[in-house]
Each structure stands twice: as structure tokens, then as C-alpha cells.
TIKELO-447090 format. One record per residue (C-alpha): residue number from 1; x, y, z; residue in one letter; chain. Coordinates in Angstrom, 3 decimals, decimal comma, always signed. Layout:
BEGIN
+-----+----------+----------+----------+-----+-------+
|   n |       px |       py |       pz | res | chain |
+-----+----------+----------+----------+-----+-------+
| NUM |        X |        Y |        Z |   A |     A |
...
+-----+----------+----------+----------+-----+-------+
//
This chain:
BEGIN
+-----+----------+----------+----------+-----+-------+
|   n |       px |       py |       pz | res | chain |
+-----+----------+----------+----------+-----+-------+
|   1 |   +7,428 |   +6,587 |   -7,491 |   M |     A |
|   2 |   +6,205 |   +7,247 |  -11,000 |   L |     A |
|   3 |   +8,494 |   +9,115 |  -13,343 |   H |     A |
|   4 |   +7,352 |  +10,725 |  -16,559 |   L |     A |
|   5 |   +9,731 |  +11,195 |  -19,445 |   L |     A |
|   6 |   +9,530 |  +14,874 |  -20,191 |   Y |     A |
|   7 |   +8,812 |  +15,911 |  -23,725 |   A |     A |
|   8 |   +6,378 |  +18,686 |  -24,441 |   R |     A |
|   9 |   +3,136 |  +17,748 |  -26,059 |   F |     A |
|  10 |   +2,853 |  +14,005 |  -25,828 |   W |     A |
|  11 |   -0,051 |  +12,637 |  -27,838 |   H |     A |
|  12 |   -0,649 |   +9,713 |  -25,517 |   K |     A |
|  13 |   +0,352 |   +8,822 |  -21,964 |   V |     A |
|  14 |   -0,361 |   +5,463 |  -20,337 |   L |     A |
|  15 |   +0,099 |   +4,658 |  -16,656 |   F |     A |
|  16 |   -0,114 |   +1,064 |  -15,459 |   D |     A |
|  17 |   -0,265 |   +1,364 |  -11,678 |   L |     A |
|  18 |   +0,192 |   -2,348 |  -10,990 |   G |     A |
|  19 |   +3,066 |   -3,509 |   -8,793 |   V |     A |
|  20 |   +5,695 |   -6,051 |   -9,780 |   S |     A |
|  21 |   +4,832 |   -9,574 |   -8,674 |   S |     A |
|  22 |   +8,490 |  -10,683 |   -8,271 |   P |     A |
|  23 |   +9,020 |   -7,782 |   -5,874 |   Q |     A |
|  24 |   +5,952 |   -8,720 |   -3,851 |   L |     A |
|  25 |   +6,833 |  -12,407 |   -3,809 |   D |     A |
|  26 |  +10,352 |  -11,864 |   -2,402 |   D |     A |
|  27 |   +9,952 |  -12,424 |   +1,355 |   S |     A |
|  28 |  +13,124 |  -10,424 |   +2,096 |   V |     A |
|  29 |  +11,437 |   -7,262 |   +0,750 |   R |     A |
|  30 |   +8,699 |   -7,463 |   +3,397 |   G |     A |
|  31 |   +5,693 |   -7,253 |   +1,082 |   F |     A |
|  32 |   +4,536 |  -10,866 |   +1,298 |   S |     A |
|  33 |   +1,910 |  -12,088 |   +3,732 |   F |     A |
|  34 |   +2,440 |  -15,635 |   +2,429 |   M |     A |
|  35 |   +6,040 |  -15,966 |   +3,672 |   Q |     A |
|  36 |   +7,588 |  -14,515 |   +6,791 |   D |     A |
|  37 |  +10,192 |  -11,807 |   +6,316 |   G |     A |
|  38 |  +11,246 |   -8,419 |   +7,674 |   P |     A |
|  39 |   +8,310 |   -5,980 |   +7,822 |   L |     A |
|  40 |   +9,776 |   -3,411 |   +5,424 |   D |     A |
|  41 |   +7,609 |   -2,809 |   +2,293 |   M |     A |
|  42 |   +9,764 |   +0,014 |   +0,899 |   R |     A |
|  43 |  +10,210 |   -0,029 |   -2,862 |   M |     A |
|  44 |  +13,548 |   +1,772 |   -2,361 |   D |     A |
|  45 |  +15,058 |   +0,466 |   +0,871 |   R |     A |
|  46 |  +17,564 |   +3,321 |   +0,999 |   S |     A |
|  47 |  +14,765 |   +5,853 |   +1,580 |   K |     A |
|  48 |  +12,013 |   +6,414 |   +4,075 |   G |     A |
|  49 |  +10,689 |   +4,482 |   +7,001 |   E |     A |
|  50 |  +10,031 |   +0,726 |   +6,930 |   P |     A |
|  51 |   +6,506 |   -0,528 |   +7,642 |   A |     A |
|  52 |   +7,616 |   -1,891 |  +11,028 |   S |     A |
|  53 |   +8,710 |   +1,562 |  +12,231 |   A |     A |
|  54 |   +5,515 |   +3,160 |  +10,950 |   L |     A |
|  55 |   +3,225 |   +0,595 |  +12,587 |   L |     A |
|  56 |   +5,134 |   +0,725 |  +15,882 |   N |     A |
|  57 |   +4,963 |   +4,546 |  +15,957 |   R |     A |
|  58 |   +1,541 |   +5,777 |  +14,793 |   V |     A |
|  59 |   -1,704 |   +5,957 |  +16,756 |   S |     A |
|  60 |   -4,508 |   +3,393 |  +16,452 |   P |     A |
|  61 |   -6,641 |   +6,042 |  +14,717 |   A |     A |
|  62 |   -3,901 |   +6,652 |  +12,123 |   E |     A |
|  63 |   -3,549 |   +2,920 |  +11,444 |   I |     A |
|  64 |   -7,313 |   +2,591 |  +11,099 |   E |     A |
|  65 |   -7,450 |   +5,539 |   +8,683 |   Q |     A |
|  66 |   -4,670 |   +4,212 |   +6,444 |   M |     A |
|  67 |   -6,270 |   +0,740 |   +6,323 |   L |     A |
|  68 |   -9,640 |   +2,212 |   +5,437 |   F |     A |
|  69 |   -8,436 |   +4,870 |   +2,963 |   D |     A |
|  70 |   -5,769 |   +2,857 |   +1,143 |   C |     A |
|  71 |   -7,090 |   -0,674 |   +1,551 |   G |     A |
|  72 |  -10,863 |   -0,330 |   +1,807 |   D |     A |
|  73 |  -10,500 |   -2,606 |   +4,830 |   E |     A |
|  74 |  -13,855 |   -2,957 |   +6,574 |   R |     A |
|  75 |  -12,127 |   -4,449 |   +9,648 |   W |     A |
|  76 |   -9,741 |   -1,472 |   +9,912 |   A |     A |
|  77 |  -10,674 |   -0,556 |  +13,488 |   R |     A |
|  78 |  -10,251 |   -4,097 |  +14,832 |   M |     A |
|  79 |   -7,009 |   -4,646 |  +12,942 |   I |     A |
|  80 |   -5,617 |   -1,341 |  +14,248 |   A |     A |
|  81 |   -6,526 |   -2,374 |  +17,798 |   R |     A |
|  82 |   -4,814 |   -5,758 |  +17,413 |   K |     A |
|  83 |   -1,681 |   -4,162 |  +15,962 |   I |     A |
|  84 |   -1,460 |   -1,788 |  +18,930 |   V |     A |
|  85 |   -2,184 |   -4,595 |  +21,415 |   E |     A |
|  86 |   +0,548 |   -6,756 |  +19,957 |   R |     A |
|  87 |   +3,132 |   -3,975 |  +19,731 |   R |     A |
|  88 |   +2,653 |   -3,336 |  +23,470 |   R |     A |
|  89 |   +3,932 |   -6,879 |  +24,069 |   E |     A |
|  90 |   +6,756 |   -6,577 |  +21,539 |   K |     A |
|  91 |   +7,380 |   -4,387 |  +18,488 |   P |     A |
|  92 |   +6,181 |   -5,712 |  +15,150 |   L |     A |
|  93 |   +9,263 |   -6,599 |  +13,114 |   T |     A |
|  94 |   +8,165 |   -9,413 |  +10,804 |   R |     A |
|  95 |   +5,467 |   -9,791 |   +8,170 |   T |     A |
|  96 |   +4,245 |  -12,763 |  +10,222 |   G |     A |
|  97 |   +3,612 |  -10,411 |  +13,166 |   D |     A |
|  98 |   +1,299 |   -8,323 |  +11,009 |   L |     A |
|  99 |   -0,450 |  -11,370 |   +9,526 |   V |     A |
| 100 |   -1,099 |  -12,698 |  +13,050 |   E |     A |
| 101 |   -2,613 |   -9,361 |  +14,114 |   A |     A |
| 102 |   -4,917 |   -9,345 |  +11,076 |   V |     A |
| 103 |   -5,998 |  -12,954 |  +11,618 |   L |     A |
| 104 |   -6,677 |  -12,236 |  +15,289 |   A |     A |
| 105 |   -8,840 |   -9,239 |  +14,345 |   A |     A |
| 106 |  -11,057 |  -10,781 |  +11,666 |   I |     A |
| 107 |  -13,376 |  -13,588 |  +12,789 |   P |     A |
| 108 |  -12,912 |  -16,697 |  +10,601 |   P |     A |
| 109 |  -16,567 |  -16,703 |   +9,520 |   A |     A |
| 110 |  -16,275 |  -13,079 |   +8,318 |   A |     A |
| 111 |  -13,161 |  -13,597 |   +6,167 |   R |     A |
| 112 |  -13,411 |  -13,162 |   +2,410 |   D |     A |
| 113 |  -12,817 |  -16,614 |   +0,951 |   K |     A |
| 114 |  -11,474 |  -15,230 |   -2,358 |   R |     A |
| 115 |   -8,430 |  -13,395 |   -0,984 |   I |     A |
| 116 |   -6,090 |  -13,759 |   +1,988 |   H |     A |
| 117 |   -7,411 |  -11,825 |   +5,005 |   P |     A |
| 118 |   -4,219 |   -9,717 |   +5,145 |   A |     A |
| 119 |   -4,327 |   -8,627 |   +1,480 |   T |     A |
| 120 |   -5,992 |   -5,245 |   +2,026 |   R |     A |
| 121 |   -3,911 |   -4,468 |   +5,118 |   T |     A |
| 122 |   -0,632 |   -5,174 |   +3,343 |   F |     A |
| 123 |   -1,761 |   -3,156 |   +0,316 |   Q |     A |
| 124 |   -2,697 |   -0,156 |   +2,463 |   A |     A |
| 125 |   +0,531 |   -0,150 |   +4,433 |   I |     A |
| 126 |   +2,638 |   -0,536 |   +1,267 |   R |     A |
| 127 |   +0,832 |   +2,430 |   -0,296 |   I |     A |
| 128 |   +1,462 |   +4,618 |   +2,758 |   V |     A |
| 129 |   +5,091 |   +3,535 |   +3,281 |   V |     A |
| 130 |   +5,938 |   +4,388 |   -0,334 |   N |     A |
| 131 |   +3,812 |   +7,535 |   -0,662 |   G |     A |
| 132 |   +2,210 |   +5,948 |   -3,711 |   E |     A |
| 133 |   -0,884 |   +8,164 |   -3,841 |   L |     A |
| 134 |   +1,200 |  +11,325 |   -3,459 |   E |     A |
| 135 |   +3,473 |  +10,107 |   -6,263 |   G |     A |
| 136 |   +0,433 |   +9,385 |   -8,398 |   L |     A |
| 137 |   -0,969 |  +12,888 |   -7,842 |   D |     A |
| 138 |   +2,352 |  +14,416 |   -8,923 |   E |     A |
| 139 |   +2,658 |  +12,133 |  -11,960 |   A |     A |
| 140 |   -0,902 |  +12,901 |  -13,082 |   L |     A |
| 141 |   -0,264 |  +16,654 |  -12,866 |   R |     A |
| 142 |   +2,980 |  +16,273 |  -14,836 |   D |     A |
| 143 |   +1,286 |  +14,088 |  -17,455 |   A |     A |
| 144 |   -1,565 |  +16,525 |  -18,008 |   V |     A |
| 145 |   +0,913 |  +19,417 |  -18,313 |   A |     A |
| 146 |   +2,921 |  +17,453 |  -20,901 |   S |     A |
| 147 |   -0,007 |  +16,369 |  -23,077 |   L |     A |
| 148 |   -0,869 |  +17,802 |  -26,433 |   N |     A |
| 149 |   -4,157 |  +19,768 |  -26,066 |   P |     A |
| 150 |   -5,947 |  +16,879 |  -27,824 |   K |     A |
| 151 |   -3,803 |  +14,201 |  -26,190 |   G |     A |
| 152 |   -5,060 |  +11,172 |  -24,288 |   V |     A |
| 153 |   -4,167 |  +10,096 |  -20,765 |   L |     A |
| 154 |   -5,058 |   +6,506 |  -19,892 |   A |     A |
| 155 |   -4,569 |   +4,995 |  -16,450 |   V |     A |
| 156 |   -4,847 |   +1,351 |  -15,446 |   L |     A |
| 157 |   -5,619 |   +1,358 |  -11,734 |   S |     A |
| 158 |   -6,229 |   -1,573 |   -9,442 |   Y |     A |
| 159 |   -7,949 |   -0,278 |   -6,319 |   H |     A |
| 160 |  -10,332 |   +2,457 |   -5,305 |   S |     A |
| 161 |   -7,655 |   +4,690 |   -3,728 |   G |     A |
| 162 |   -6,009 |   +4,965 |   -7,122 |   E |     A |
| 163 |   -9,415 |   +5,328 |   -8,804 |   D |     A |
| 164 |  -10,260 |   +8,293 |   -6,578 |   R |     A |
| 165 |   -6,925 |   +9,992 |   -7,268 |   A |     A |
| 166 |   -7,312 |   +9,538 |  -11,022 |   V |     A |
+-----+----------+----------+----------+-----+-------+
//
């Protein structure tokens, strides 16, 4: 969640929407597709629903939509199907469960060689679990309201979902 320090008439506001690498690299937090851990992905683990509960609850169409909208995942439909197939056998509880579903959905020859096949899926689910785009919308409104009439708002964004919101 983005928080803006309130002071009327800022001259400049800068948002860097990148996430913290140490947070993502900690397998216990459930963000990493490189190491197995609990499928959580919440920035604040005292609030909201973990990724495992979300993915075990929502419809295939909802999973597909979140993967497409928040991850630009071109294999969203197949990944959603595999997630639902696998959760019928047993609920997804580990990041490894999600990685396996993604790998089963994307044919090896079609995988992007530059990034891990689960990158976009994990990004999309993290964004949804944490309400990141809703938080961004609120922060942008607050920033604009707090800017000097000739002030500057600059935003460093890292994926098209953020680009569209900005």
C-alpha cells in the first residue's frame, strides 16, 4: 500500500512502484517461484487473504482474468485450467504447487527463455492479493490533490498494469 506524506502543495512527488527484492527472495513470504514456501504473497501477513486461499476459491475465469490483466500472461487460460485441475486433487498450499501448474500449462517450446515461466503468474497474483492497483489509484489521486498547481508527479512503473493506471 502506498502512503503519501500529507502536506499541501508539494512541488514534486515521485513514486517508485518497484517491489523489494529481499521480500521477494524470502521463501517464507510466499513470493518466490525459485524456492518452495507457503503460497502467501501478502505484503502485510496480518491482513487479507493469502494467495493459496484466493487461488483455491475463485473461478477459472477469475484466475484467467487476473493473470491477463495484472501479468499480461498470454497463457492465462491454460494456467487457470491447470490451477483448477490441480486444486481438485488437493488444495494449492505451496509456491511449488503453483510453479508446477504453470509449467504444466506452458509447453516447453513456447516458454520465454529470458524469464522464468512463472514470473508473470506470480506477479499477477501478488498484485491482486495486495490490492496494489487499487492502492496505486488512491495514491495517485492523493498525490494530484496535494501538488502545487505547477507541481510535477513522476512515477516509475514496471509493468503495463501500472502503466495503464498511471
